[in-house]
C-alpha positions in Angstrom: 17.1 -61.3 -40.9 17.3 -57.9 -43.2 14.7 -55.3 -44.6 14.4 -53.4 -47.6 12.5 -50.7 -48.3 10.8 -49.8 -51.8 9.1 -46.8 -50.9 5.9 -45.8 -49.3 4.9 -48.7 -47.2 6.5 -51.0 -49.4 9.1 -53.4 -47.3 10.7 -56.6 -48.1 11.7 -58.9 -45.5 14.7 -61.4 -46.3 16.1 -64.2 -44.5 17.9 -67.7 -45.8 14.6 -69.2 -46.6 13.0 -66.5 -48.4 11.5 -63.4 -48.5 8.3 -61.4 -48.2 6.9 -58.0 -49.4 4.6 -55.8 -48.1 2.4 -53.2 -49.8 3.7 -52.5 -53.2 3.3 -49.3 -54.8 4.9 -47.3 -57.9 4.9 -43.3 -57.1 2.7 -41.4 -59.4 4.0 -39.2 -62.1 5.8 -36.1 -60.8 7.1 -38.0 -57.9 10.6 -37.4 -56.8 10.8 -41.1 -55.5 11.8 -43.6 -58.5 10.6 -46.9 -57.8 9.0 -48.8 -61.1 6.5 -51.6 -61.6 9.3 -53.9 -62.5 11.2 -53.4 -59.0 8.4 -56.0 -57.5 9.0 -58.8 -60.1 10.0 -62.5 -58.5 8.4 -61.9 -55.0 5.9 -65.1 -54.7 4.5 -63.6 -51.2 2.9 -60.5 -50.7 0.8 -59.1 -47.5 -1.6 -56.2 -47.4 -2.1 -54.1 -44.6 -5.1 -52.3 -45.7 -7.1 -51.2 -48.9 -6.0 -47.8 -49.9 -4.7 -47.0 -53.0 -1.2 -46.7 -51.7 -1.0 -50.2 -50.7 -3.1 -52.3 -53.0 -3.7 -50.1 -56.1 -0.8 -51.7 -58.1 -1.1 -55.4 -57.2 -3.4 -56.2 -60.2 -0.5 -54.9 -62.5 1.8 -57.2 -60.3 -0.2 -60.1 -60.6 -0.4 -60.1 -64.4 3.4 -59.7 -64.6 3.9 -62.3 -61.8 1.1 -65.0 -62.4 2.2 -67.3 -59.5 2.3 -64.8 -56.8 0.1 -65.0 -53.7 -1.2 -61.8 -52.4 -2.3 -62.2 -48.3 -5.1 -59.7 -47.2 -8.1 -59.3 -45.0 -11.6 -59.3 -46.4 -12.1 -55.7 -47.9 -8.8 -56.0 -50.1 -10.0 -59.6 -50.9 -13.1 -58.5 -52.5 -12.2 -55.3 -53.9 -9.0 -57.3 -56.0 -11.3 -59.6 -57.4 -13.6 -56.8 -58.6 -10.1 -55.4 -60.3 -10.0 -58.8 -62.3 -7.2 -60.6 -59.6 -7.7 -64.1 -59.9 -8.8 -66.1 -57.1 -5.7 -68.2 -57.3 -3.6 -65.4 -56.5 -5.4 -64.5 -53.0 -5.4 -66.2 -49.5 -8.0 -64.4 -47.5 -6.8 -63.8 -43.9 -8.3 -62.6 -40.4 -7.1 -61.4 -37.4 -5.6 -63.5 -34.6 -4.3 -66.0 -37.3 -0.8 -66.9 -37.2 0.7 -68.3 -40.9 4.2 -69.8 -41.7 5.4 -68.4 -45.2 8.9 -69.2 -46.7 10.3 -69.8 -42.9 8.7 -67.1 -41.5 6.0 -66.9 -38.9 3.5 -64.3 -39.4 0.8 -63.1 -37.0 -1.9 -60.6 -37.8 -3.5 -58.3 -35.5 -6.2 -55.6 -36.0 -4.6 -52.6 -36.4 -6.2 -49.2 -36.7 -5.8 -46.1 -39.6 -4.5 -42.8 -38.6 -6.7 -40.1 -38.4 -6.3 -38.4 -42.1 -6.3 -34.6 -41.7 -9.3 -32.8 -42.8 -9.4 -31.5 -46.7 -10.6 -28.1 -46.1 -10.6 -25.5 -49.0 -7.0 -24.2 -48.7 -5.4 -27.7 -48.9 -7.6 -28.3 -52.4 -6.3 -25.0 -53.5 -2.7 -25.5 -52.8 -3.5 -29.0 -54.5 -4.6 -27.5 -57.6 -1.8 -25.2 -57.9 0.6 -28.2 -57.7 2.8 -29.1 -61.0 1.2 -32.9 -60.3 -2.5 -31.5 -60.1 -2.9 -34.1 -63.1 -2.8 -37.0 -60.5 -6.0 -35.6 -58.3 -8.6 -37.0 -60.6 -6.7 -40.8 -60.3 -6.4 -40.3 -56.5 -10.2 -39.0 -55.8 -11.3 -42.0 -58.3 -9.2 -44.7 -56.4 -9.6 -43.4 -52.7 -13.4 -44.1 -53.7 -12.6 -47.4 -55.2 -9.8 -48.6 -52.2 -11.8 -48.6 -48.9 -9.9 -49.6 -46.0 -13.6 -50.3 -44.0 -11.5 -50.5 -40.6 -9.4 -53.4 -41.8 -6.0 -52.6 -41.5 -3.8 -55.2 -40.3 -0.6 -55.3 -37.6 1.8 -57.9 -38.3 4.0 -59.6 -36.1 7.1 -61.4 -38.1 9.7 -63.4 -36.6 12.5 -65.2 -38.5 16.0 -65.9 -37.4 15.1 -65.5 -33.5 13.9 -61.9 -34.3 10.6 -60.0 -34.5 9.4 -57.4 -36.6 6.4 -55.4 -35.6 5.0 -54.0 -39.1 2.4 -51.4 -39.4 0.1 -50.0 -42.4 -1.0 -47.1 -41.0 0.2 -45.0 -37.8 -2.6 -45.9 -35.4 -3.4 -48.6 -33.0 -6.8 -49.7 -31.2 -7.4 -49.8 -27.4 -8.9 -53.0 -27.4 -6.3 -55.2 -28.9 -3.1 -56.6 -27.0 -0.2 -56.0 -29.2 2.9 -57.7 -28.8 5.6 -55.6 -27.4 9.4 -55.6 -27.2 10.1 -56.3 -30.6 13.6 -56.2 -32.2 12.0 -53.5 -34.6 9.2 -51.6 -35.5 8.6 -50.4 -38.8 6.7 -47.4 -38.4 4.6 -45.7 -41.1 5.4 -41.9 -40.4 2.3 -40.2 -42.0 -1.3 -40.0 -42.1 -2.4 -37.4 -39.3 -2.0 -33.2 -39.3 0.8 -33.8 -36.6 2.3 -37.0 -36.7 4.4 -36.6 -33.5 1.8 -37.4 -31.3 0.6 -40.9 -32.0 4.0 -42.0 -33.3 5.4 -41.0 -29.4 2.0 -43.1 -27.7 2.8 -46.0 -29.8 6.4 -46.1 -29.6 5.9 -46.2 -25.9 2.8 -48.5 -26.0 5.0 -51.5 -28.1 8.3 -50.6 -26.5 10.2 -51.7 -29.5 14.1 -52.0 -29.2 15.0 -50.2 -32.6 12.5 -48.0 -34.7 12.7 -47.8 -38.9 10.3 -45.2 -40.5 9.1 -45.6 -43.8 5.9 -43.7 -45.5 7.2 -40.5 -44.9 8.0 -39.8 -48.8 6.1 -38.2 -51.5 4.7 -40.8 -54.0 1.3 -39.5 -54.8 1.8 -35.7 -55.2 0.3 -33.7 -54.8 -1.6 -35.4 -51.5 1.7 -36.4 -50.2 4.4 -34.0 -49.5 7.3 -35.4 -47.4 7.1 -35.5 -43.9 9.3 -33.5 -41.6 10.9 -36.6 -39.3 12.6 -34.2 -37.1 10.5 -34.5 -34.2 11.0 -38.0 -33.5 14.2 -38.1 -34.6 15.0 -36.0 -31.9 12.9 -37.7 -29.4 14.5 -41.1 -29.6 18.2 -40.3 -31.4 19.7 -43.4 -32.7 17.2 -45.9 -31.6 15.3 -44.7 -34.8 16.1 -43.6 -38.1 14.2 -43.3 -41.6 14.6 -46.0 -44.2 16.6 -45.5 -47.3 14.9 -46.8 -50.4 16.6 -49.6 -51.5 19.3 -49.7 -48.3 19.5 -53.2 -46.9 18.9 -53.0 -43.2 20.3 -55.6 -40.9 17.9 -56.9 -38.0 
């Protein structure tokens, strides 16, 4: 099995029977991350972790370009995408505890939890308004109100070729869910908290993966999303952890 990062939380998994795509997103104007909408053409199966702008907002455009694509998501993104004129034939509603077989992958769905976002104070707003990318703020604000998470973040365990991948859309776990541990790879979105290191440490110790790849640390919706400092977790785990590199094929 192989993994390829397409920026933000966009991760492609590949094996001999097919490929899956998770959370595709096209960076906003002013982002240094070069991902275009055409990069997501040709995928037949897309999984969503939760209903935030940087996980679902580009799905209506992707469906228009790829009318046979199937999107797998929980209730909130399902209803939201219907309102955004995504046809029901392109949507499969899934739920926690479900197991799916798609393109030779086995995908198990667990109830995840979203990171605790930093408080938006006056100083933070002033810094955004002083940014060259401040023109993105109206869209980000409007779509943050449109695309609501509603405590519906999914945690996926994906199996193929004798390997297991734990894939998270946001860096948090619920206390009442028995998540699988010891997977061959954890895809960890290193983002979402005021200080990302303590929750990352708790998650890694709880899930005990053999290897960790970091995504979602990049600046794709400026001025709200600066690059995240990865040095604390890289120092903590050494060769066991690495940042995903855009379009680099990672062997699992």
